[in-house]
C-alpha positions as CSV (number, residue, x, y, z in Angstrom):
1,M,-4.8,23.4,-11.7
2,S,-3.2,24.7,-14.9
3,N,-4.2,23.0,-18.1
4,T,-0.5,22.3,-18.6
5,D,-0.6,20.0,-15.5
6,I,-2.4,16.7,-14.7
7,E,-3.3,15.6,-11.2
8,P,-1.6,12.4,-10.0
9,S,-5.1,11.1,-9.0
10,A,-6.2,11.5,-12.7
11,V,-3.2,9.5,-13.8
12,A,-4.1,6.7,-11.4
13,R,-7.7,6.7,-12.5
14,R,-6.9,6.5,-16.2
15,I,-4.3,3.8,-15.7
16,H,-6.4,1.6,-13.5
17,D,-9.9,2.2,-15.0
18,D,-9.1,0.5,-18.4
19,D,-8.3,3.9,-20.0
20,S,-4.6,3.5,-20.0
21,A,-4.5,3.3,-23.8
22,D,-5.3,7.0,-24.0
23,L,-2.5,8.1,-21.6
24,F,1.2,7.6,-22.0
25,V,3.5,8.2,-19.0
26,L,7.0,9.5,-19.6
27,D,9.4,9.5,-16.6
28,V,12.3,11.9,-16.9
29,R,14.1,11.0,-13.7
30,N,17.5,9.4,-13.5
31,E,17.6,5.7,-14.3
32,A,18.5,4.6,-10.7
33,D,15.5,6.5,-9.3
34,Y,13.3,5.0,-11.9
35,E,14.4,1.5,-11.3
36,E,13.8,1.8,-7.6
37,W,10.3,3.2,-7.8
38,R,8.1,4.0,-10.8
39,I,4.6,4.2,-12.3
40,D,3.8,0.8,-13.9
41,G,3.9,0.9,-17.7
42,S,5.8,4.2,-17.9
43,L,8.8,4.9,-20.2
44,N,12.0,6.2,-18.7
45,V,14.1,8.7,-20.6
46,P,16.7,9.7,-18.0
47,I,17.2,13.4,-18.7
48,Y,16.6,14.9,-15.2
49,D,20.1,16.5,-15.0
50,D,19.8,17.8,-18.5
51,L,16.5,19.4,-17.8
52,L,17.9,21.1,-14.7
53,S,20.2,22.9,-17.2
54,Y,17.5,23.5,-19.7
55,D,19.2,21.1,-22.1
56,Y,16.6,19.4,-24.3
57,S,19.0,17.8,-26.8
58,T,18.5,14.2,-25.5
59,L,14.8,14.6,-25.3
60,E,14.8,15.7,-28.9
61,T,16.5,12.5,-29.9
62,H,13.7,10.5,-28.3
63,L,10.7,12.3,-30.0
64,D,10.2,9.4,-32.4
65,D,9.7,7.1,-29.4
66,L,6.7,9.0,-28.2
67,P,3.1,8.6,-29.4
68,A,2.0,11.4,-31.6
69,E,-1.8,10.8,-31.0
70,T,-1.9,10.0,-27.3
71,E,-1.8,12.3,-24.4
72,I,1.5,12.2,-22.5
73,A,1.9,12.7,-18.8
74,V,5.4,13.6,-17.9
75,V,6.6,12.8,-14.4
76,C,9.8,13.7,-12.4
77,V,10.5,14.1,-8.7
78,A,8.4,17.1,-7.8
79,G,7.0,18.5,-11.0
80,I,9.7,21.0,-12.0
81,T,11.8,19.3,-14.7
82,S,8.7,17.5,-16.0
83,A,7.0,20.8,-16.6
84,R,10.0,21.9,-18.7
85,A,9.9,18.6,-20.7
86,A,6.1,18.9,-21.2
87,E,6.4,22.4,-22.5
88,F,9.2,21.3,-24.9
89,L,7.0,18.5,-26.2
90,R,4.0,20.8,-26.7
91,Q,6.2,23.1,-28.8
92,H,6.9,20.0,-31.0
93,G,3.2,19.2,-31.4
94,F,2.6,16.7,-28.6
95,D,-0.3,16.7,-26.2
96,A,1.8,16.7,-23.1
97,R,1.2,17.7,-19.4
98,S,3.3,17.6,-16.3
99,V,2.2,15.4,-13.4
100,A,1.6,17.9,-10.5
101,D,4.1,17.3,-7.7
102,G,5.7,14.5,-9.6
103,M,6.4,11.2,-7.8
104,N,5.8,13.0,-4.5
105,G,2.2,13.6,-5.6
106,W,1.9,10.1,-6.9
107,G,2.8,8.7,-3.5
108,R,-0.1,10.6,-1.9
109,V,-2.8,9.3,-4.2
110,H,-5.6,7.3,-2.6
111,R,-8.4,5.5,-4.6
112,A,-11.5,4.1,-2.8
113,S,-13.7,1.4,-4.3
114,D,-16.4,-0.9,-2.8
115,V,-15.4,-4.6,-2.8
116,D,-18.2,-6.2,-4.8
117,R,-17.5,-9.7,-3.6
118,V,-18.1,-9.0,0.0
119,D,-20.8,-7.0,1.8
120,G,-19.7,-3.8,3.6
121,V,-16.1,-3.3,2.7
122,V,-14.5,-0.3,1.0
123,Q,-10.9,-0.7,-0.1
124,I,-8.6,2.3,-0.3
125,V,-5.5,1.8,-2.4
126,R,-2.4,3.9,-2.6
127,P,-1.0,2.9,-6.0
128,G,2.2,4.8,-5.5
129,T,3.2,3.0,-2.3
130,G,1.4,-0.3,-2.4
131,C,-0.5,0.3,0.8
132,V,-4.1,-0.7,1.2
133,S,-6.6,0.4,3.9
134,Y,-10.2,-0.5,4.5
135,L,-13.6,0.8,5.7
136,A,-15.6,-2.0,7.2
137,H,-19.2,-0.9,7.6
138,D,-22.7,-2.0,8.5
139,G,-25.7,0.2,8.5
140,D,-24.4,3.7,9.0
141,R,-21.4,2.7,11.2
142,A,-17.8,2.0,10.0
143,V,-14.4,1.1,11.4
144,V,-11.3,2.2,9.5
145,V,-8.5,-0.4,9.2
146,D,-4.8,0.6,8.6
147,P,-5.3,4.3,7.6
148,S,-2.5,6.3,6.2
149,Q,-1.4,9.7,7.6
150,Y,-3.7,11.3,5.1
151,V,-6.8,11.1,7.4
152,D,-9.0,13.3,5.2
153,R,-9.2,10.5,2.6
154,Y,-11.0,8.3,5.1
155,L,-13.3,11.0,6.3
156,D,-14.2,11.8,2.7
157,A,-14.8,8.1,1.9
158,A,-17.1,7.8,4.9
159,D,-19.0,11.0,4.1
160,E,-19.6,9.9,0.5
161,R,-21.3,6.8,1.9
162,D,-23.1,8.5,4.8
163,L,-21.1,6.5,7.3
164,E,-20.1,7.4,10.9
165,I,-16.6,6.2,11.9
166,V,-16.9,4.5,15.3
167,G,-13.4,3.0,15.6
168,V,-10.0,2.9,14.0
169,A,-7.7,-0.1,14.0
170,D,-4.2,-1.0,12.9
171,T,-3.5,-4.6,12.0
172,H,0.1,-4.1,13.4
173,A,2.7,-1.4,14.1
174,H,3.6,-0.4,10.6
175,A,7.2,0.1,9.4
176,D,6.6,1.2,5.9
177,H,4.2,4.1,6.3
178,V,3.2,6.5,9.0
179,S,-0.1,5.4,10.5
180,G,-3.0,7.9,10.8
181,A,-4.9,5.7,13.2
182,R,-4.1,7.6,16.4
183,R,-4.7,11.0,14.8
184,L,-8.0,9.9,13.2
185,A,-9.2,8.2,16.4
186,G,-8.2,11.2,18.5
187,D,-9.9,13.7,16.1
188,L,-13.1,11.7,16.2
189,D,-12.9,10.7,19.9
190,V,-13.3,7.0,19.1
191,P,-11.2,4.0,20.2
192,Y,-7.9,3.2,18.6
193,Y,-7.4,-0.6,18.4
194,L,-4.0,-2.3,18.3
195,H,-2.7,-5.6,19.7
196,G,-0.8,-5.1,23.0
197,D,2.4,-6.8,21.7
198,D,2.7,-3.9,19.1
199,A,1.5,-1.1,21.3
200,G,4.6,-0.2,23.2
201,D,3.7,2.6,25.6
202,L,0.7,3.8,23.4
203,D,-2.7,4.3,25.0
204,V,-4.8,2.0,22.9
205,A,-7.8,-0.3,23.2
206,E,-5.8,-3.5,23.2
207,L,-6.9,-6.3,20.8
208,E,-6.9,-9.9,21.9
209,D,-7.4,-13.1,19.9
210,G,-11.0,-14.1,19.6
211,E,-12.5,-10.8,20.6
212,T,-14.6,-8.6,18.3
213,I,-15.0,-5.0,17.3
214,A,-18.6,-3.9,16.8
215,V,-19.5,-2.5,13.5
216,G,-23.2,-1.7,13.4
217,D,-25.0,-5.1,13.9
218,R,-21.9,-6.9,12.7
219,A,-18.4,-7.3,14.0
220,L,-14.8,-7.6,13.1
221,E,-13.4,-10.8,14.6
222,V,-9.8,-10.5,15.8
223,L,-7.3,-13.2,14.8
224,H,-3.9,-12.9,16.4
225,T,-1.5,-13.7,13.5
226,P,2.1,-13.0,14.7
227,G,5.1,-13.3,12.4
228,H,5.4,-10.1,10.5
229,T,5.3,-8.4,13.9
230,P,4.6,-9.9,17.3
231,G,1.2,-8.2,17.5
232,S,0.0,-8.6,14.0
233,V,-3.7,-9.4,13.6
234,S,-6.1,-10.2,10.8
235,F,-9.8,-9.5,10.9
236,R,-12.7,-11.7,9.7
237,F,-15.7,-9.7,8.6
238,G,-18.3,-12.0,7.2
239,D,-16.8,-13.7,4.1
240,A,-13.9,-11.3,4.1
241,L,-10.5,-11.7,5.6
242,L,-8.6,-8.5,6.2
243,A,-5.2,-10.1,6.3
244,G,-3.0,-7.0,7.1
245,D,0.6,-7.8,6.4
246,T,0.3,-11.5,7.2
247,L,-1.0,-12.7,3.8
248,F,-0.7,-11.0,0.5
249,L,-1.9,-12.1,-2.9
250,R,1.6,-12.8,-4.2
251,S,3.6,-13.2,-1.0
252,V,3.5,-13.0,2.8
253,G,4.7,-10.4,5.3
254,R,8.4,-10.2,6.0
255,P,9.4,-11.3,9.5
256,D,12.7,-9.3,10.0
257,L,11.6,-5.7,10.7
258,E,11.5,-6.2,14.5
259,D,14.9,-7.9,14.8
260,S,17.0,-8.8,11.8
261,S,19.3,-11.3,13.5
262,D,19.2,-14.8,12.0
263,D,17.7,-16.5,15.1
264,A,15.0,-13.8,15.5
265,V,14.1,-14.0,11.8
266,R,13.8,-17.8,11.9
267,E,11.7,-17.6,15.1
268,A,9.4,-15.0,13.6
269,A,9.1,-16.9,10.3
270,S,8.1,-20.0,12.3
271,L,5.3,-18.0,14.0
272,L,4.3,-16.6,10.6
273,F,4.0,-20.2,9.2
274,D,1.6,-21.1,12.0
275,S,-0.4,-17.9,11.4
276,L,-0.7,-18.6,7.7
277,D,-1.7,-22.2,8.5
278,R,-4.5,-20.8,10.6
279,L,-5.7,-18.4,7.9
280,T,-5.6,-20.9,5.1
281,A,-7.9,-23.2,7.0
282,F,-10.9,-21.0,6.3
283,D,-13.4,-21.9,3.6
284,D,-12.4,-21.6,-0.1
285,G,-14.9,-18.8,-0.6
286,T,-13.2,-16.5,2.0
287,V,-12.1,-13.4,0.2
288,V,-8.6,-12.3,1.1
289,L,-8.1,-8.6,1.3
290,P,-4.3,-7.8,1.7
291,G,-2.7,-4.8,3.4
292,H,-0.2,-4.4,0.5
293,F,0.3,-5.2,-3.1
294,S,3.1,-5.1,-5.6
295,D,2.3,-6.0,-9.2
296,E,-1.3,-6.9,-9.0
297,S,-3.4,-5.1,-11.7
298,I,-6.8,-6.2,-10.5
299,R,-9.1,-3.8,-8.7
300,P,-10.3,-4.3,-6.1
301,L,-7.4,-6.3,-4.7
302,A,-9.2,-9.4,-3.7
303,T,-8.9,-13.1,-4.3
304,E,-10.9,-16.0,-2.9
305,L,-8.8,-18.2,-0.6
306,G,-9.5,-21.3,-2.7
307,A,-8.2,-19.7,-5.8
308,L,-5.1,-18.3,-3.9
309,R,-4.3,-21.8,-2.7
310,A,-4.7,-23.2,-6.2
311,E,-2.4,-20.6,-7.9
312,T,1.3,-21.0,-8.2
313,T,2.2,-17.3,-7.9
314,N,2.6,-17.4,-4.1
315,E,5.5,-19.8,-3.5
316,L,5.6,-19.3,0.2
317,L,1.9,-20.2,0.6
318,S,2.5,-23.4,-1.2
319,Y,5.0,-24.5,1.5
320,V,2.2,-23.9,4.1
321,A,-0.2,-26.0,2.1
322,D,2.4,-28.8,2.1
323,G,3.1,-28.4,5.8
324,D,6.8,-27.8,5.0
325,E,7.8,-25.3,7.7
326,P,11.6,-25.8,7.2
327,A,11.4,-24.9,3.5
328,F,9.2,-22.0,4.3
329,V,11.7,-20.6,6.8
330,E,14.7,-21.2,4.6
331,T,13.1,-19.5,1.6
332,I,12.3,-16.4,3.6
333,V,15.8,-16.2,5.1
334,E,17.4,-16.5,1.7
335,S,15.2,-14.2,-0.2
336,L,14.5,-11.1,1.9
337,A,14.5,-7.9,-0.1
338,D,15.8,-4.4,1.0
339,E,14.0,-3.0,4.0
340,P,11.4,-0.2,3.5
341,A,12.9,3.2,3.4
342,N,13.3,4.9,6.8
343,Y,11.6,2.1,8.5
344,N,13.2,2.5,11.9
345,E,12.1,6.2,12.1
346,I,8.6,5.3,10.9
347,K,8.3,2.6,13.5
348,R,9.4,5.1,16.3
349,I,6.7,7.5,15.1
350,N,4.0,4.8,15.0
351,W,5.1,3.6,18.5
352,G,4.8,7.1,19.8
353,E,8.5,7.3,20.6
354,E,9.1,10.2,18.2
355,Q,7.0,13.0,17.0
356,P,6.6,13.4,13.2
357,G,8.6,16.3,11.8
358,G,8.2,18.4,8.7
359,D,9.5,15.6,6.4
360,V,6.9,13.1,7.6
361,E,5.4,12.8,4.1
362,A,8.7,12.2,2.4
363,L,9.6,9.4,4.9
364,E,7.4,6.8,3.3
365,L,7.8,7.6,-0.3
366,G,9.4,4.8,-2.4
367,P,8.8,1.2,-3.3
368,N,6.8,-1.3,-1.2
369,N,9.2,-3.6,0.5
370,C,7.0,-5.3,3.1
371,A,6.8,-8.6,1.4
372,A,9.0,-11.5,2.4
373,N,10.3,-12.1,-1.2
């Protein structure tokens, strides 16, 4: 790595480890791209097209907007125009480096941390995509839950903790990112767990409500929680609830990615209401570990269920607490956001109907749109 570049993982570490004051992120992409997907807290100066032509005049007019005493990480799409901008800034006395591979690299960052509030759970966050995976472990055994296509990240996390991966599970058939579960399970010759309603023609160890997956002397308890998808499950692991895409900290999973017709969405939303009613019946001390996040700044991403019920930041969950299913369904129907990028192709890959091509990494880059609102 050149000393004129900075790794995306280093940017993520410094942003989320309370060191953000010593790093300023400048995004030089076009405004529309920035508004759709960006690094939180960054400043956009939309000069991408100018930089392609080596035109620095607009950047020069913004020099007074940049911190003179703070290191600047410049980001673009793939690290080309940002390198030009960073070099120009260095020539004008700034401590500036280009983010290697740009937002493409940002989307591949994974950060692993142990969840202090529960025993035996490692949370692996992708800050660029909003996806969250887990290692549930006991003794020297571990099960990976919802891995991304970057399977080495999970092997590394297990090796660092002297864990043997004995199983891999998806909480559902994902539509926002390419799952690495089949590949990881195949490479390690361990079971791949998935509920039968989401398995299609895949050869999986089918999950059923109430059964368990052994993890050392402990077990993941399977809870069938349909709504986001027909086969969505959540896992109880001691005091932890790995909620997949059923329950997030600020929202719930959207129910329209299997069938977007009005009747189908309403039916799936009704199933989701029942699933959430089941999950929220657990003790207040149950720690909710979501499969996605949007604006949450806390790390690890974990909230006790009692606190989540008491907060007002999850409007949809408040309808569940009140037993108001009609309001829950109507709010979802009226507030659905844009679908995740390329979600139909991603689903076909995750169902085994299509083989991933050379653009498989690019398919999932972009904003997290798995929440219902």
